[in-house]
C-alpha positions as CSV (number, residue, x, y, z in Angstrom):
1,M,23.1,-46.1,9.4
2,H,21.0,-44.0,11.9
3,K,23.2,-41.0,11.1
4,L,22.6,-41.4,7.4
5,L,18.8,-41.7,8.0
6,G,18.9,-38.6,10.2
7,I,20.8,-36.6,7.5
8,V,18.3,-37.6,4.9
9,I,15.3,-36.6,7.1
10,L,17.0,-33.3,7.9
11,L,17.7,-32.5,4.2
12,F,14.1,-33.5,3.3
13,A,12.7,-31.2,6.0
14,L,14.9,-28.3,4.9
15,N,13.9,-28.7,1.3
16,C,10.1,-28.9,1.9
17,K,8.5,-25.7,1.0
18,S,5.1,-25.8,2.5
19,S,2.9,-22.7,2.3
20,E,1.7,-23.6,5.8
21,N,5.1,-22.8,7.2
22,K,5.1,-19.3,5.6
23,A,3.9,-16.6,8.0
24,K,0.8,-14.7,7.0
25,M,0.8,-11.0,6.9
26,T,-0.7,-9.4,10.1
27,K,-2.3,-6.0,10.6
28,E,1.0,-4.9,12.2
29,D,2.8,-5.6,8.9
30,I,0.7,-3.0,7.1
31,V,2.2,0.4,7.8
32,L,0.2,3.6,7.1
33,I,2.5,6.1,5.4
34,G,-0.1,8.8,4.8
35,K,-3.7,9.5,4.1
36,G,-5.7,12.6,3.5
37,N,-6.5,15.0,0.6
38,L,-4.6,16.8,-2.1
39,Y,-5.8,20.4,-2.4
40,G,-4.2,21.5,-5.7
41,S,-7.5,21.3,-7.7
42,G,-5.7,18.7,-9.9
43,S,-2.5,20.7,-10.4
44,E,-0.6,17.8,-9.1
45,G,-1.4,15.8,-12.2
46,I,-2.4,12.7,-10.4
47,E,-5.5,10.9,-11.8
48,K,-7.8,8.4,-10.0
49,Q,-5.6,5.3,-9.8
50,N,-4.4,2.4,-7.7
51,L,-0.6,2.2,-7.7
52,I,1.8,-0.7,-6.7
53,I,5.2,0.9,-6.2
54,T,8.3,-1.3,-6.2
55,S,11.1,1.1,-7.0
56,P,12.6,4.2,-5.4
57,K,12.4,6.2,-8.7
58,V,8.7,5.7,-9.1
59,W,8.2,6.5,-5.4
60,K,10.3,9.7,-5.6
61,D,8.4,10.8,-8.8
62,L,5.1,10.3,-7.0
63,L,6.3,12.3,-4.0
64,N,7.4,15.1,-6.3
65,K,3.9,15.2,-7.9
66,M,2.1,15.1,-4.6
67,N,4.3,17.9,-3.3
68,A,3.9,20.1,-6.4
69,V,1.3,22.4,-4.7
70,N,1.5,21.7,-1.0
71,K,4.3,19.8,0.8
72,V,2.0,16.8,1.6
73,S,4.8,14.4,2.3
74,D,5.9,16.4,5.4
75,S,3.0,14.7,7.3
76,F,3.9,11.1,6.1
77,S,5.2,8.7,8.7
78,E,8.1,8.0,6.4
79,T,9.4,8.7,2.9
80,D,12.6,6.6,2.9
81,I,11.3,3.1,1.9
82,D,13.5,0.0,1.6
83,F,12.0,-1.5,-1.6
84,S,14.0,-4.7,-1.1
85,E,11.8,-5.3,1.9
86,Y,8.5,-3.5,1.2
87,T,6.0,-2.6,-1.5
88,V,4.1,0.6,-1.4
89,I,0.3,0.7,-2.3
90,A,-1.0,4.1,-3.1
91,V,-4.7,4.8,-4.0
92,F,-5.9,8.1,-5.3
93,D,-9.6,8.9,-5.8
94,E,-11.0,11.3,-8.4
95,I,-11.0,15.1,-7.7
96,K,-14.0,16.0,-5.7
97,N,-15.9,19.4,-5.6
98,S,-16.2,19.4,-1.9
99,G,-14.5,18.4,1.3
100,G,-15.3,15.5,3.6
101,H,-14.3,12.7,1.2
102,S,-11.8,10.1,2.3
103,L,-10.4,6.7,1.5
104,N,-9.6,3.6,3.6
105,L,-8.0,0.4,2.6
106,V,-8.7,-3.1,3.9
107,I,-5.8,-5.5,3.0
108,Q,-6.1,-9.2,3.4
109,E,-3.6,-11.9,2.4
110,T,-5.1,-15.1,0.9
111,K,-3.1,-18.1,-0.2
112,D,-3.2,-16.8,-3.8
113,E,-3.1,-13.0,-3.5
114,F,-3.1,-9.7,-1.5
115,L,-6.6,-8.4,-1.8
116,V,-7.0,-4.7,-1.4
117,E,-10.5,-3.4,-0.8
118,V,-10.8,0.4,-1.4
119,L,-13.5,2.0,0.8
120,R,-14.7,5.4,-0.2
121,K,-16.5,7.8,2.3
122,S,-18.5,10.8,1.3
123,P,-19.5,13.6,3.5
124,D,-22.8,13.5,5.5
125,G,-24.8,16.7,5.2
126,I,-23.2,20.0,4.2
127,A,-19.5,19.9,3.2
128,T,-17.0,22.6,2.6
129,S,-16.8,24.0,-0.9
130,V,-13.2,23.1,-1.7
131,M,-11.7,20.9,-4.4
132,T,-10.1,17.8,-2.9
133,Q,-8.5,14.5,-4.0
134,P,-8.5,11.8,-1.4
135,Y,-5.4,9.5,-1.2
136,Y,-4.3,6.6,1.0
137,I,-0.7,5.2,1.1
138,V,0.6,2.1,2.9
139,K,3.6,-0.1,2.8
140,V,3.4,-3.9,3.0
141,P,6.1,-6.6,3.2
142,K,7.4,-7.6,-0.2
143,S,5.8,-10.8,-1.5
144,D,5.5,-12.8,-4.7
145,L,1.8,-12.8,-4.4
146,P,-0.1,-10.6,-6.8
147,I,-1.9,-7.5,-5.4
148,V,-5.5,-7.3,-6.6
149,F,-7.8,-4.3,-6.0
150,E,-11.5,-4.7,-5.3
């Protein structure tokens, strides 16, 4: 009888799916792939956008666009992404008429979503007269939670 009760308790414990048992994403789980500026004056054909990339094809297409003028991906920490394990978040700002602009992302996991706050920085004082397009790209562990941009 005690064995049967033990098996029932064990099965119950294994089948319980509590969100409290699920590990939350940490800062170490967010991996910076690349950040900086595109300098093609819009020749890359990338408009201001927030992208959630879940497939190798979409990722390769984006890399090809980004590399159309300058080989930007050479400075990335990695370009070979395992999309069964990770999702890529890529944010592109609008084309700017001067240098000194940049992006930063603050990513937080709540119980209902991944919240991505996009922070834009403008130059202080005099900036170089060059057309730039800030970008910021990270990978995060794959999750069923929706990714919401703020």
